[in-house]
LUMZA-216180 format. One record per atom (N, C-alpha, C): residue number from 1; x, y negated, z negated. Coordinates in steps of 0.001 Angstrom, whole numbers, plus 500000, padded with zeros to 6 digits. Example, Ala and Ser with C-alpha at 12.3 -4.5 7.8 and 13.67 -1.06 7.14 Angstrom:
<nodes>
    n       X       Y       Z
    1  513190  505690  492200
    1  512300  504500  492200
    1  513200  503300  492200
    2  512850  502250  492920
    2  513670  501060  492860
    2  512900  499970  492130
</nodes>
This chain:
<nodes>
    n       X       Y       Z
    1  040306  773339  839489
    1  039454  773414  840652
    1  038197  772602  840379
    2  037790  771834  841377
    2  036548  771074  841245
    2  035571  771529  842318
    3  034382  771915  841854
    3  033290  772338  842723
    3  032205  771275  842640
    4  031753  770816  843780
    4  030736  769780  843832
    4  029518  770303  844576
    5  028353  770200  843963
    5  027101  770580  844600
    5  026444  769315  845131
    6  026011  769348  846386
    6  025360  768199  846999
    6  023891  768534  847194
    7  023040  767604  846766
    7  021600  767840  846840
    7  020903  766542  847216
    8  019579  766544  847138
    8  018850  765320  847462
    8  018605  764485  846210
    9  017953  765046  845216
    9  017636  764270  844015
    9  018455  764681  842796
   10  018715  765963  842639
   10  019580  766394  841560
   10  018931  767136  840412
   11  017627  767220  840368
   11  016987  767864  839216
   11  017300  769361  839146
   12  016946  770106  840159
   12  017187  771548  840111
   12  018673  771856  840205
   13  019421  771042  840939
   13  020847  771291  841073
   13  021559  771108  839738
   14  021092  770193  838899
   14  021722  770008  837590
   14  021535  771246  836718
   15  020417  771928  836867
   15  020204  773185  836132
   15  021206  774227  836627
   16  021380  774308  837937
   16  022324  775261  838516
   16  023751  774945  838084
   17  024111  773673  838022
   17  025447  773275  837558
   17  025692  773798  836150
   18  024725  773631  835260
   18  024869  774127  833887
   18  025087  775634  833861
   19  024345  776359  834664
   19  024487  777819  834708
   19  025835  778225  835296
   20  026300  777481  836278
   20  027616  777773  836860
   20  028731  777498  835847
   21  028603  776426  835089
   21  029599  776107  834060
   21  029675  777219  833023
   22  028511  777714  832608
   22  028483  778808  831638
   22  029127  780064  832208
   23  028848  780372  833473
   23  029437  781545  834124
   23  030951  781398  834215
   24  031433  780207  834530
   24  032881  779961  834607
   24  033526  780129  833241
   25  032858  779652  832209
   25  033380  779769  830844
   25  033491  781241  830431
   26  032467  782021  830730
   26  032473  783445  830405
   26  033627  784154  831111
   27  033909  783733  832352
   27  034974  784357  833129
   27  036350  783775  832805
   28  036394  782772  831948
   28  037662  782163  831592
   28  038264  781313  832696
   29  037441  780795  833576
   29  037916  779971  834690
   29  037950  778503  834291
   30  039005  777831  834688
   30  039064  776388  834484
   30  038509  775733  835734
   31  037312  775212  835633
   31  036663  774591  836782
   31  035807  773428  836312
   32  035837  772380  837104
   32  034934  771256  836897
   32  033835  771415  837926
   33  032608  771447  837464
   33  031468  771658  838353
   33  030485  770517  838129
   34  030196  769783  839197
   34  029302  768634  839118
   34  028356  768636  840304
   35  027378  767742  840252
   35  026439  767577  841358
   35  026354  766101  841714
   36  026070  765845  842976
   36  025887  764480  843446
   36  024916  764478  844614
   37  024341  763334  844864
   37  023558  763152  846076
   37  024534  762918  847220
   38  024093  763133  848436
   38  024973  762947  849596
   38  025526  761531  849635
   39  024759  760573  849166
   39  025199  759179  849185
   39  026404  758929  848275
   40  026620  759775  847265
   40  027751  759608  846364
   40  028953  760448  846723
   41  028877  761163  847819
   41  029925  762105  848201
   41  031272  761428  848462
   42  031260  760280  849092
   42  032514  759597  849454
   42  033394  759340  848236
   43  032785  759095  847092
   43  033544  758826  845863
   43  034222  760072  845301
   44  033829  761243  845757
   44  034302  762505  845194
   44  035334  763222  846061
   45  035539  762774  847277
   45  036369  763519  848228
   45  037822  763665  847786
   46  038350  762715  847061
   46  039747  762783  846666
   46  040050  763784  845568
   47  039020  764243  844873
   47  039253  765130  843726
   47  038548  766471  843833
   48  037876  766733  844938
   48  037055  767938  845082
   48  037760  768999  845921
   49  037596  770272  845523
   49  038153  771392  846288
   49  037100  772113  847123
   50  035875  772193  846584
   50  034807  772949  847236
   50  033507  772154  847141
   51  032798  772080  848250
   51  031477  771447  848265
   51  030453  772505  848654
   52  029434  772631  847814
   52  028314  773530  848109
   52  027077  772668  848328
   53  026398  772922  849430
   53  025243  772119  849823
   53  023961  772853  849450
   54  023055  772153  848788
   54  021764  772740  848448
   54  021002  773114  849703
   55  020296  774249  849694
   55  019576  774705  850887
   55  018568  773688  851416
   56  018018  772869  850542
   56  017012  771899  850966
   56  017607  770742  851780
   57  018938  770591  851751
   57  019595  769550  852546
   57  020616  770163  853504
   58  020358  771379  853951
   58  021275  772077  854860
   58  021516  771290  856142
   59  020586  770428  856502
   59  020747  769617  857714
   59  021945  768657  857616
   60  022475  768459  856414
   60  023632  767581  856214
   60  024968  768299  856406
   61  024930  769597  856673
   61  026159  770382  856713
   61  027212  769801  857662
   62  026875  769522  858897
   62  027897  769045  859833
   62  028423  767671  859432
   63  027567  766819  858919
   63  027995  765491  858459
   63  028968  765616  857288
   64  028649  766492  856338
   64  029503  766678  855166
   64  030828  767327  855570
   65  030759  768322  856442
   65  031994  768974  856896
   65  032926  767971  857582
   66  032367  767085  858382
   66  033218  766122  859093
   66  033924  765179  858124
   67  033313  764918  856968
   67  033943  764073  855950
   67  034919  764860  855081
   68  034582  766119  854781
   68  035329  766905  853804
   68  036527  767647  854377
   69  036376  768241  855539
   69  037433  769100  856074
   69  038767  768388  856307
   70  038795  767104  856701
   70  040091  766429  856813
   70  040843  766347  855476
   71  040120  766494  854375
   71  040714  766489  853039
   71  041058  767902  852558
   72  040818  768897  853417
   72  041097  770283  853040
   72  040044  770879  852115
   73  038866  770289  852091
   73  037787  770742  851216
   73  036939  771777  851956
   74  036705  772918  851311
   74  035850  773958  851868
   74  034389  773582  851638
   75  033537  773857  852620
   75  032124  773491  852557
   75  031270  774689  852929
   76  030183  774908  852177
   76  029235  775976  852494
   76  027853  775590  851970
   77  026846  776223  852549
   77  025479  776053  852054
   77  025244  777103  850985
   78  024657  776698  849880
   78  024376  777625  848780
   78  023395  778687  849260
   79  023696  779933  848927
   79  022806  781044  849239
   79  021401  780732  848723
   80  020400  780826  849606
   80  019029  780444  849254
   80  018454  781253  848104
   81  018719  782559  848102
   81  018195  783412  847020
   81  018844  783049  845690
   82  020146  782840  845705
   82  020854  782480  844466
   82  020372  781125  843964
   83  020133  780201  844898
   83  019636  778875  844511
   83  018234  778988  843932
   84  017377  779721  844613
   84  015987  779860  844178
   84  015842  780513  842819
   85  016749  781429  842493
   85  016695  782110  841198
   85  017606  781454  840165
   86  018270  780351  840572
   86  019196  779625  839692
   86  020258  780569  839125
   87  020808  781414  839997
   87  021823  782386  839610
   87  023199  781719  839669
   88  023586  781095  838564
   88  024840  780365  838490
   88  026056  781230  838738
   89  026014  782460  838273
   89  027155  783358  838474
   89  027351  783675  839958
   90  026263  783943  840665
   90  026364  784270  842083
   90  026849  783065  842895
   91  026366  781878  842568
   91  026798  780677  843288
   91  028262  780382  842981
   92  028678  780607  841753
   92  030090  780437  841400
   92  030944  781400  842211
   93  030516  782637  842337
   93  031271  783618  843134
   93  031319  783213  844601
   94  030236  782636  845103
   94  030224  782156  846475
   94  031283  781067  846646
   95  031370  780171  845699
   95  032367  779092  845765
   95  033786  779645  845719
   96  034013  780597  844826
   96  035352  781165  844674
   96  035776  781957  845905
   97  034806  782524  846614
   97  035108  783294  847807
   97  035583  782420  848973
   98  035291  781127  848885
   98  035728  780215  849944
   98  037223  780000  849852
</nodes>
Protein backbone atom coordinates (compact mmCIF):
# COMPACT_ATOMS: atom_id res chain seq x y z
CA UNK A 1 0.00 0.00 0.00
CA UNK A 2 1.26 3.46 -0.84
CA UNK A 3 0.04 6.50 1.07
CA UNK A 4 0.90 9.92 -0.29
CA UNK A 5 0.59 13.15 1.68
CA UNK A 6 0.11 16.31 -0.39
CA UNK A 7 1.18 19.64 1.04
CA UNK A 8 2.48 23.03 -0.02
CA UNK A 9 6.15 23.07 0.96
CA UNK A 10 6.76 19.79 2.76
CA UNK A 11 8.52 20.72 5.99
CA UNK A 12 5.88 19.79 8.55
CA UNK A 13 4.46 17.05 6.36
CA UNK A 14 7.86 15.32 6.24
CA UNK A 15 7.80 15.14 10.05
CA UNK A 16 4.33 13.59 9.90
CA UNK A 17 5.50 11.08 7.26
CA UNK A 18 8.28 9.92 9.60
CA UNK A 19 5.82 9.47 12.46
CA UNK A 20 3.40 7.58 10.22
CA UNK A 21 6.19 5.26 9.05
CA UNK A 22 7.10 4.50 12.65
CA UNK A 23 3.44 3.82 13.51
CA UNK A 24 3.14 1.46 10.52
CA UNK A 25 6.30 -0.37 11.56
CA UNK A 26 5.01 -0.83 15.12
CA UNK A 27 1.76 -2.24 13.72
CA UNK A 28 3.61 -4.53 11.33
CA UNK A 29 2.05 -2.90 8.26
CA UNK A 30 3.78 -2.92 4.92
CA UNK A 31 3.23 0.59 3.65
CA UNK A 32 5.15 3.14 1.67
CA UNK A 33 4.43 6.61 2.98
CA UNK A 34 5.73 9.69 1.19
CA UNK A 35 4.95 13.37 0.75
CA UNK A 36 4.86 15.58 -2.31
CA UNK A 37 3.78 19.02 -3.35
CA UNK A 38 0.63 19.21 -5.47
CA UNK A 39 2.82 19.97 -8.48
CA UNK A 40 4.47 16.53 -8.20
CA UNK A 41 1.23 14.59 -7.82
CA UNK A 42 0.91 13.56 -11.48
CA UNK A 43 4.11 11.50 -11.21
CA UNK A 44 2.68 9.49 -8.30
CA UNK A 45 -0.80 8.56 -9.54
CA UNK A 46 0.20 5.22 -11.04
CA UNK A 47 1.60 3.82 -7.81
CA UNK A 48 -0.50 5.43 -5.06
CA UNK A 49 -3.47 3.91 -3.20
CA UNK A 50 -4.37 6.74 -0.81
CA UNK A 51 -3.81 10.49 -0.94
CA UNK A 52 -4.09 12.57 2.22
CA UNK A 53 -4.20 16.34 1.78
CA UNK A 54 -2.66 18.66 4.35
CA UNK A 55 -5.25 20.93 5.99
CA UNK A 56 -3.40 24.03 4.82
CA UNK A 57 -4.07 23.08 1.17
CA UNK A 58 -7.62 21.76 1.60
CA UNK A 59 -8.69 24.05 -1.24
CA UNK A 60 -6.99 21.56 -3.61
CA UNK A 61 -9.32 18.71 -2.64
CA UNK A 62 -11.63 18.79 -5.67
CA UNK A 63 -8.71 19.23 -8.09
CA UNK A 64 -6.84 16.29 -6.55
CA UNK A 65 -9.95 14.10 -6.44
CA UNK A 66 -10.61 14.73 -10.13
CA UNK A 67 -7.09 13.49 -10.93
CA UNK A 68 -6.98 10.61 -8.43
CA UNK A 69 -10.41 9.00 -8.43
CA UNK A 70 -10.23 7.75 -12.06
CA UNK A 71 -7.21 5.74 -10.87
CA UNK A 72 -9.19 4.28 -7.95
CA UNK A 73 -7.22 6.33 -5.42
CA UNK A 74 -8.99 7.31 -2.19
CA UNK A 75 -8.58 10.97 -1.18
CA UNK A 76 -9.19 12.74 2.14
CA UNK A 77 -8.10 15.82 4.03
CA UNK A 78 -5.91 15.06 7.04
CA UNK A 79 -7.69 15.59 10.34
CA UNK A 80 -6.64 19.07 11.52
CA UNK A 81 -6.08 18.06 15.15
CA UNK A 82 -4.00 15.03 14.17
CA UNK A 83 -1.98 17.18 11.77
CA UNK A 84 -1.46 19.94 14.31
CA UNK A 85 -0.22 17.51 16.95
CA UNK A 86 1.78 15.48 14.39
CA UNK A 87 -0.06 12.33 15.50
CA UNK A 88 1.29 9.87 12.94
CA UNK A 89 -0.67 6.95 14.36
CA UNK A 90 -4.00 8.76 14.09
CA UNK A 91 -3.30 9.92 10.52
CA UNK A 92 -2.26 6.38 9.58
CA UNK A 93 -5.55 5.08 10.99
CA UNK A 94 -7.42 7.71 9.00
CA UNK A 95 -5.72 6.48 5.83
CA UNK A 96 -6.44 2.83 6.60
CA UNK A 97 -10.09 3.62 7.26
CA UNK A 98 -10.48 4.82 3.67
